[in-house]
Short mmCIF file of the C-alpha atoms (twelve columns), coordinates in Angstrom:
data_MODEL
# 
_entry.id   MODEL 
# 
loop_
_atom_site.group_PDB 
_atom_site.id 
_atom_site.type_symbol 
_atom_site.label_atom_id 
_atom_site.label_alt_id 
_atom_site.label_comp_id 
_atom_site.label_asym_id 
_atom_site.label_seq_id 
_atom_site.Cartn_x 
_atom_site.Cartn_y 
_atom_site.Cartn_z 
_atom_site.pdbx_PDB_model_num 
ATOM 1   C CA . MET A 1   0.107   0.171  0.013  1 
ATOM 2   C CA . HIS A 2   1.493   3.104  -0.644 1 
ATOM 3   C CA . ARG A 3   0.712   7.079  -0.696 1 
ATOM 4   C CA . ARG A 4   -1.440  7.011  -3.255 1 
ATOM 5   C CA . ARG A 5   -3.999  5.653  -0.926 1 
ATOM 6   C CA . PHE A 6   -4.415  9.118  0.714  1 
ATOM 7   C CA . LEU A 7   -5.741  12.089 -0.824 1 
ATOM 8   C CA . ALA A 8   -3.696  15.302 -1.599 1 
ATOM 9   C CA . ALA A 9   -4.334  18.727 0.769  1 
ATOM 10  C CA . THR A 10  -5.825  21.376 -1.776 1 
ATOM 11  C CA . GLY A 11  -8.247  24.385 -1.553 1 
ATOM 12  C CA . ALA A 12  -7.153  27.976 -0.371 1 
ATOM 13  C CA . ALA A 13  -6.046  28.392 3.416  1 
ATOM 14  C CA . ALA A 14  -8.402  29.269 6.009  1 
ATOM 15  C CA . LEU A 15  -7.467  32.729 8.145  1 
ATOM 16  C CA . VAL A 16  -4.969  31.403 10.891 1 
ATOM 17  C CA . PRO A 17  -2.937  32.898 13.137 1 
ATOM 18  C CA . MET A 18  0.087   31.640 10.641 1 
ATOM 19  C CA . ALA A 19  0.783   32.068 7.108  1 
ATOM 20  C CA . ALA A 20  1.109   29.702 4.647  1 
ATOM 21  C CA . ARG A 21  1.424   29.210 1.151  1 
ATOM 22  C CA . ALA A 22  1.297   26.186 -1.630 1 
ATOM 23  C CA . VAL A 23  4.904   24.749 -3.153 1 
ATOM 24  C CA . THR A 24  3.802   21.753 -4.615 1 
ATOM 25  C CA . PRO A 25  0.147   20.377 -5.335 1 
ATOM 26  C CA . ASP A 26  0.523   17.133 -3.148 1 
ATOM 27  C CA . GLY A 27  -0.020  19.040 0.223  1 
ATOM 28  C CA . THR A 28  3.105   20.600 1.201  1 
ATOM 29  C CA . PHE A 29  3.195   23.897 2.934  1 
ATOM 30  C CA . MET A 30  5.876   26.693 4.015  1 
ATOM 31  C CA . VAL A 31  4.256   27.667 7.302  1 
ATOM 32  C CA . ASP A 32  5.414   30.758 8.761  1 
ATOM 33  C CA . SER A 33  6.532   30.751 12.958 1 
ATOM 34  C CA . ARG A 34  6.731   33.464 14.811 1 
ATOM 35  C CA . VAL A 35  8.205   31.717 17.902 1 
ATOM 36  C CA . LEU A 36  10.810  30.156 15.459 1 
ATOM 37  C CA . GLY A 37  11.342  32.938 13.203 1 
ATOM 38  C CA . GLY A 38  11.172  31.305 9.811  1 
ATOM 39  C CA . GLN A 39  9.196   29.434 7.855  1 
ATOM 40  C CA . ARG A 40  9.362   25.717 8.371  1 
ATOM 41  C CA . ARG A 41  7.703   22.831 5.637  1 
ATOM 42  C CA . ILE A 42  5.003   21.027 6.422  1 
ATOM 43  C CA . ASN A 43  3.559   18.144 4.669  1 
ATOM 44  C CA . ILE A 44  0.332   16.823 4.757  1 
ATOM 45  C CA . ALA A 45  -1.628  13.480 4.004  1 
ATOM 46  C CA . LEU A 46  -5.545  13.222 3.504  1 
ATOM 47  C CA . PRO A 47  -6.874  10.122 4.439  1 
ATOM 48  C CA . PRO A 48  -9.181  7.726  1.623  1 
ATOM 49  C CA . GLY A 49  -12.747 9.193  1.128  1 
ATOM 50  C CA . TYR A 50  -11.216 12.707 2.868  1 
ATOM 51  C CA . ALA A 51  -13.241 15.071 0.231  1 
ATOM 52  C CA . GLY A 52  -16.323 12.797 0.074  1 
ATOM 53  C CA . SER A 53  -17.148 13.255 3.717  1 
ATOM 54  C CA . LYS A 54  -17.989 15.578 6.213  1 
ATOM 55  C CA . ARG A 55  -16.069 12.570 8.335  1 
ATOM 56  C CA . ARG A 56  -13.497 14.569 11.385 1 
ATOM 57  C CA . TYR A 57  -10.254 12.748 11.619 1 
ATOM 58  C CA . PRO A 58  -7.520  12.811 14.261 1 
ATOM 59  C CA . VAL A 59  -4.418  14.235 13.629 1 
ATOM 60  C CA . LEU A 60  -0.691  12.575 13.803 1 
ATOM 61  C CA . TYR A 61  1.624   14.691 13.724 1 
ATOM 62  C CA . LEU A 62  5.368   13.386 12.652 1 
ATOM 63  C CA . LEU A 63  8.843   14.679 13.563 1 
ATOM 64  C CA . ASP A 64  11.666  14.237 11.097 1 
ATOM 65  C CA . GLY A 65  8.811   14.419 8.565  1 
ATOM 66  C CA . GLY A 66  10.383  15.803 5.367  1 
ATOM 67  C CA . ALA A 67  8.737   13.870 2.068  1 
ATOM 68  C CA . VAL A 68  12.578  13.706 0.926  1 
ATOM 69  C CA . GLN A 69  15.448  12.419 3.485  1 
ATOM 70  C CA . GLU A 70  13.105  11.704 6.437  1 
ATOM 71  C CA . ASP A 71  10.041  9.723  7.570  1 
ATOM 72  C CA . PHE A 72  6.956   10.881 6.089  1 
ATOM 73  C CA . PRO A 73  6.978   8.557  3.078  1 
ATOM 74  C CA . LYS A 74  7.583   5.488  5.175  1 
ATOM 75  C CA . ILE A 75  5.074   6.528  8.035  1 
ATOM 76  C CA . THR A 76  2.202   7.433  5.614  1 
ATOM 77  C CA . ASP A 77  2.404   4.247  4.079  1 
ATOM 78  C CA . ILE A 78  2.436   2.098  7.675  1 
ATOM 79  C CA . VAL A 79  -0.976  4.032  8.114  1 
ATOM 80  C CA . ALA A 80  -2.062  3.721  5.046  1 
ATOM 81  C CA . GLU A 81  -1.394  -0.043 5.121  1 
ATOM 82  C CA . ALA A 82  -3.110  -0.086 8.782  1 
ATOM 83  C CA . VAL A 83  -5.886  2.044  7.548  1 
ATOM 84  C CA . SER A 84  -6.559  -0.692 5.302  1 
ATOM 85  C CA . ALA A 85  -6.492  -3.975 7.304  1 
ATOM 86  C CA . GLY A 86  -8.492  -2.481 9.277  1 
ATOM 87  C CA . LEU A 87  -6.450  -2.394 12.054 1 
ATOM 88  C CA . ALA A 88  -6.075  1.524  12.596 1 
ATOM 89  C CA . ALA A 89  -8.191  4.768  12.163 1 
ATOM 90  C CA . PRO A 90  -8.144  6.798  9.582  1 
ATOM 91  C CA . MET A 91  -5.982  9.863  10.015 1 
ATOM 92  C CA . ILE A 92  -4.436  12.979 8.863  1 
ATOM 93  C CA . VAL A 93  -0.899  12.957 8.679  1 
ATOM 94  C CA . VAL A 94  1.167   16.193 9.354  1 
ATOM 95  C CA . GLY A 95  4.883   15.992 8.470  1 
ATOM 96  C CA . ILE A 96  6.774   18.335 9.914  1 
ATOM 97  C CA . GLU A 97  10.165  18.524 8.143  1 
ATOM 98  C CA . GLY A 98  13.393  18.694 10.554 1 
ATOM 99  C CA . VAL A 99  15.637  21.964 9.711  1 
ATOM 100 C CA . ASP A 100 18.523  21.596 12.869 1 
ATOM 101 C CA . ARG A 101 17.034  18.531 14.662 1 
ATOM 102 C CA . LYS A 102 19.880  18.511 16.779 1 
ATOM 103 C CA . HIS A 103 18.682  22.097 18.654 1 
ATOM 104 C CA . ASP A 104 14.899  21.549 18.246 1 
ATOM 105 C CA . LEU A 105 14.500  18.226 19.707 1 
ATOM 106 C CA . THR A 106 16.549  18.500 22.822 1 
ATOM 107 C CA . HIS A 107 16.091  19.604 25.750 1 
ATOM 108 C CA . PRO A 108 19.346  22.209 27.042 1 
ATOM 109 C CA . ALA A 109 21.874  19.913 28.635 1 
ATOM 110 C CA . THR A 110 23.648  20.953 31.603 1 
ATOM 111 C CA . PHE A 111 26.012  17.838 31.316 1 
ATOM 112 C CA . ALA A 112 30.032  19.086 29.180 1 
ATOM 113 C CA . LYS A 113 30.482  16.167 26.960 1 
ATOM 114 C CA . ASP A 114 27.191  16.157 26.032 1 
ATOM 115 C CA . ARG A 115 27.070  19.895 25.271 1 
ATOM 116 C CA . GLU A 116 30.466  19.335 23.644 1 
ATOM 117 C CA . LEU A 117 28.749  16.667 21.157 1 
ATOM 118 C CA . LEU A 118 25.558  18.925 20.357 1 
ATOM 119 C CA . PRO A 119 26.766  22.589 20.575 1 
ATOM 120 C CA . THR A 120 23.642  23.482 19.079 1 
ATOM 121 C CA . SER A 121 21.063  21.752 21.059 1 
ATOM 122 C CA . GLY A 122 18.354  23.127 23.774 1 
ATOM 123 C CA . GLY A 123 15.908  23.885 21.890 1 
ATOM 124 C CA . SER A 124 13.169  22.048 22.613 1 
ATOM 125 C CA . ALA A 125 10.780  23.916 24.804 1 
ATOM 126 C CA . THR A 126 10.512  26.399 21.760 1 
ATOM 127 C CA . TYR A 127 9.543   23.701 19.434 1 
ATOM 128 C CA . ARG A 128 6.979   22.482 21.340 1 
ATOM 129 C CA . ARG A 129 5.859   26.257 21.467 1 
ATOM 130 C CA . PHE A 130 5.735   26.081 17.827 1 
ATOM 131 C CA . LEU A 131 3.839   22.710 17.314 1 
ATOM 132 C CA . VAL A 132 1.332   23.682 20.379 1 
ATOM 133 C CA . ASP A 133 0.559   27.393 19.851 1 
ATOM 134 C CA . GLU A 134 0.994   27.623 16.032 1 
ATOM 135 C CA . LEU A 135 0.840   24.689 14.176 1 
ATOM 136 C CA . GLN A 136 -2.222  22.659 15.934 1 
ATOM 137 C CA . PRO A 137 -4.117  25.487 15.469 1 
ATOM 138 C CA . TRP A 138 -3.082  26.132 11.716 1 
ATOM 139 C CA . VAL A 139 -4.062  22.414 10.818 1 
ATOM 140 C CA . GLY A 140 -7.187  22.651 12.773 1 
ATOM 141 C CA . ALA A 141 -8.569  25.447 11.108 1 
ATOM 142 C CA . ARG A 142 -7.708  24.267 7.511  1 
ATOM 143 C CA . TYR A 143 -8.692  20.705 7.881  1 
ATOM 144 C CA . ARG A 144 -11.433 18.728 9.075  1 
ATOM 145 C CA . THR A 145 -9.746  17.207 12.817 1 
ATOM 146 C CA . SER A 146 -11.645 15.406 15.461 1 
ATOM 147 C CA . GLY A 147 -9.839  17.170 18.026 1 
ATOM 148 C CA . ARG A 148 -7.629  14.121 19.144 1 
ATOM 149 C CA . GLY A 149 -3.850  14.590 17.957 1 
ATOM 150 C CA . GLY A 150 -0.927  11.867 18.126 1 
ATOM 151 C CA . LEU A 151 2.871   12.745 18.517 1 
ATOM 152 C CA . ILE A 152 5.444   10.496 16.689 1 
ATOM 153 C CA . GLY A 153 9.172   10.122 16.590 1 
ATOM 154 C CA . GLU A 154 12.246  7.950  16.917 1 
ATOM 155 C CA . SER A 155 15.944  7.930  18.435 1 
ATOM 156 C CA . LEU A 156 16.364  11.963 18.841 1 
ATOM 157 C CA . ALA A 157 12.821  12.840 17.548 1 
ATOM 158 C CA . GLY A 158 11.643  10.116 20.192 1 
ATOM 159 C CA . LEU A 159 13.466  11.738 23.237 1 
ATOM 160 C CA . PHE A 160 11.716  14.746 21.919 1 
ATOM 161 C CA . VAL A 161 7.890   12.953 22.571 1 
ATOM 162 C CA . VAL A 162 8.761   11.400 25.865 1 
ATOM 163 C CA . GLU A 163 9.989   15.466 27.053 1 
ATOM 164 C CA . THR A 164 6.742   16.206 26.223 1 
ATOM 165 C CA . PHE A 165 4.664   13.317 27.341 1 
ATOM 166 C CA . LEU A 166 6.165   14.192 30.736 1 
ATOM 167 C CA . ARG A 167 6.367   17.691 30.882 1 
ATOM 168 C CA . GLU A 168 3.234   18.460 28.997 1 
ATOM 169 C CA . PRO A 169 0.739   15.837 28.558 1 
ATOM 170 C CA . ARG A 170 -1.759  17.790 27.499 1 
ATOM 171 C CA . ALA A 171 -0.423  18.994 24.353 1 
ATOM 172 C CA . PHE A 172 -1.839  15.379 22.378 1 
ATOM 173 C CA . ASP A 173 -3.486  12.967 23.043 1 
ATOM 174 C CA . ALA A 174 -0.828  9.995  22.233 1 
ATOM 175 C CA . TYR A 175 3.058   9.814  22.017 1 
ATOM 176 C CA . LEU A 176 4.607   7.175  20.476 1 
ATOM 177 C CA . ALA A 177 7.962   6.638  21.362 1 
ATOM 178 C CA . ALA A 178 10.750  4.247  19.280 1 
ATOM 179 C CA . SER A 179 13.987  4.209  20.988 1 
ATOM 180 C CA . PRO A 180 14.124  7.401  22.283 1 
ATOM 181 C CA . SER A 181 17.728  9.226  23.160 1 
ATOM 182 C CA . LEU A 182 17.542  9.042  26.947 1 
ATOM 183 C CA . TRP A 183 20.988  9.095  27.213 1 
ATOM 184 C CA . TRP A 184 20.857  12.545 26.194 1 
ATOM 185 C CA . ASP A 185 22.360  14.968 29.215 1 
ATOM 186 C CA . ASP A 186 23.472  11.924 31.718 1 
ATOM 187 C CA . GLN A 187 19.874  10.760 31.251 1 
ATOM 188 C CA . SER A 188 18.606  13.602 32.930 1 
ATOM 189 C CA . LEU A 189 15.042  13.517 31.517 1 
ATOM 190 C CA . SER A 190 14.903  9.918  32.807 1 
ATOM 191 C CA . ARG A 191 16.109  10.408 36.298 1 
ATOM 192 C CA . GLU A 192 13.048  13.668 36.509 1 
ATOM 193 C CA . ALA A 193 10.385  10.815 35.199 1 
ATOM 194 C CA . SER A 194 8.964   9.991  38.823 1 
ATOM 195 C CA . SER A 195 8.586   13.729 39.561 1 
ATOM 196 C CA . LEU A 196 6.671   15.038 36.725 1 
ATOM 197 C CA . LEU A 197 4.140   11.555 36.383 1 
ATOM 198 C CA . ALA A 198 3.555   12.598 40.057 1 
ATOM 199 C CA . LYS A 199 2.821   16.115 39.352 1 
ATOM 200 C CA . GLY A 200 0.969   16.207 35.727 1 
ATOM 201 C CA . LYS A 201 -2.445  15.411 34.309 1 
ATOM 202 C CA . PHE A 202 -2.339  12.285 31.964 1 
ATOM 203 C CA . GLY A 203 -5.678  11.130 32.584 1 
ATOM 204 C CA . GLY A 204 -6.940  10.712 29.061 1 
ATOM 205 C CA . ARG A 205 -3.572  10.136 27.480 1 
ATOM 206 C CA . ARG A 206 -1.790  7.260  25.901 1 
ATOM 207 C CA . LEU A 207 2.341   6.188  25.279 1 
ATOM 208 C CA . TYR A 208 3.315   3.344  23.499 1 
ATOM 209 C CA . LEU A 209 7.384   3.354  23.795 1 
ATOM 210 C CA . SER A 210 9.487   0.425  22.494 1 
ATOM 211 C CA . ILE A 211 13.497  0.359  22.447 1 
ATOM 212 C CA . GLY A 212 15.484  -2.317 20.353 1 
ATOM 213 C CA . ASP A 213 19.283  -3.323 20.923 1 
ATOM 214 C CA . GLU A 214 20.540  -0.258 21.707 1 
ATOM 215 C CA . GLY A 215 23.372  -0.161 24.380 1 
ATOM 216 C CA . THR A 216 23.520  -0.250 28.074 1 
ATOM 217 C CA . THR A 217 23.139  3.799  28.188 1 
ATOM 218 C CA . MET A 218 20.171  3.868  26.384 1 
ATOM 219 C CA . GLN A 219 18.232  1.281  27.586 1 
ATOM 220 C CA . GLU A 220 19.281  2.634  31.215 1 
ATOM 221 C CA . GLY A 221 17.056  5.697  30.542 1 
ATOM 222 C CA . VAL A 222 14.149  3.817  29.181 1 
ATOM 223 C CA . ASP A 223 14.102  1.511  32.024 1 
ATOM 224 C CA . ARG A 224 13.794  4.411  34.351 1 
ATOM 225 C CA . VAL A 225 10.947  5.753  32.508 1 
ATOM 226 C CA . VAL A 226 9.410   2.629  32.603 1 
ATOM 227 C CA . THR A 227 9.863   1.631  36.580 1 
ATOM 228 C CA . ALA A 228 8.702   5.458  36.933 1 
ATOM 229 C CA . LEU A 229 5.463   4.250  34.822 1 
ATOM 230 C CA . ARG A 230 4.830   1.072  36.824 1 
ATOM 231 C CA . THR A 231 5.478   2.673  40.508 1 
ATOM 232 C CA . LYS A 232 3.970   6.477  39.699 1 
ATOM 233 C CA . PRO A 233 0.634   5.213  37.812 1 
ATOM 234 C CA . SER A 234 -1.075  8.242  36.659 1 
ATOM 235 C CA . ARG A 235 -4.852  7.797  37.154 1 
ATOM 236 C CA . GLY A 236 -6.554  7.648  33.440 1 
ATOM 237 C CA . LEU A 237 -2.805  7.235  31.781 1 
ATOM 238 C CA . VAL A 238 -2.436  4.219  29.623 1 
ATOM 239 C CA . TRP A 239 0.553   3.011  28.335 1 
ATOM 240 C CA . ARG A 240 2.618   -0.171 26.862 1 
ATOM 241 C CA . TYR A 241 6.286   -1.079 27.075 1 
ATOM 242 C CA . ASP A 242 7.052   -2.963 24.105 1 
ATOM 243 C CA . PRO A 243 11.074  -3.711 23.973 1 
ATOM 244 C CA . MET A 244 12.083  -5.326 20.926 1 
ATOM 245 C CA . PRO A 245 15.794  -6.636 21.492 1 
ATOM 246 C CA . GLN A 246 15.586  -8.279 17.735 1 
ATOM 247 C CA . GLU A 247 15.680  -4.491 16.407 1 
ATOM 248 C CA . HIS A 248 18.074  -2.178 16.038 1 
ATOM 249 C CA . HIS A 249 18.615  1.624  15.768 1 
ATOM 250 C CA . ALA A 250 17.984  1.334  11.942 1 
ATOM 251 C CA . THR A 251 15.313  -1.248 12.624 1 
ATOM 252 C CA . ILE A 252 13.261  -0.498 15.427 1 
ATOM 253 C CA . TYR A 253 11.131  2.436  13.660 1 
ATOM 254 C CA . ASP A 254 8.770   0.013  11.305 1 
ATOM 255 C CA . PRO A 255 7.723   -2.663 13.916 1 
ATOM 256 C CA . SER A 256 7.111   0.643  16.449 1 
ATOM 257 C CA . ALA A 257 4.718   2.601  14.248 1 
ATOM 258 C CA . ARG A 258 2.693   -0.875 12.897 1 
ATOM 259 C CA . ALA A 259 2.150   -2.252 16.358 1 
ATOM 260 C CA . GLY A 260 1.796   1.492  18.066 1 
ATOM 261 C CA . LEU A 261 -0.259  2.924  16.000 1 
ATOM 262 C CA . ALA A 262 -2.773  0.703  15.461 1 
ATOM 263 C CA . TRP A 263 -2.911  0.430  19.728 1 
ATOM 264 C CA . LEU A 264 -3.055  4.307  19.759 1 
ATOM 265 C CA . PHE A 265 -5.457  4.517  17.185 1 
ATOM 266 C CA . PRO A 266 -7.278  1.306  16.899 1 
ATOM 267 C CA . GLN A 267 -9.917  1.461  14.274 1 
ATOM 268 C CA . ARG A 268 -13.548 1.580  15.937 1 
# 
């Protein structure tokens, strides 16, 4: 099943807080962001039958969502396959193309060696404001959305997903993090997981977390988050941990997306 199962986004832009112009006829837009101080390329895939229905759809926000060198084609294919097989609900996929992912997807580091490793790091809070305060309203004004949204990412993007889930759980309804880079900043985010779970509002949220054969440091971070989820259960939170030791960093995303999206957005 290929992306042709999705209909291209068409039509005039609605009046929304941000300006946007279509740069190709297949649902790709350059969207202005006051928060980021520039434009970001956004790719849109609509589910089959969108144009001929009045139905409202959940929205999957895909980090590293470029159409050429990133994951938009792969994830839209996986979504199309799952929808066609009756495993996942039809959804709108919004791919946010990366610019400086080492900056946008990481929280500020206090660990000197990590600051040296990724010298442009530390922009996750600003990037989150772009997604929540600008991109979500733009999508909601332009498309028939159900009000339910999910966030998906792998590696550094998975780190961002876990951070958003822990620090701002109301930003999205569903979260999928595949092999998140919880090694970042000497595993500082995982060390905060217990306290963040204790004070956050997680009712109605769903989290799918996976990891492949990633080595000790990444596994320790994921283990710490899973332990916090088990020992600090939050009322109304539904979560699933899906370790895949047979997978590696280069192979973990596809099986995680297939299993996770069907679980997060089941076809009813």
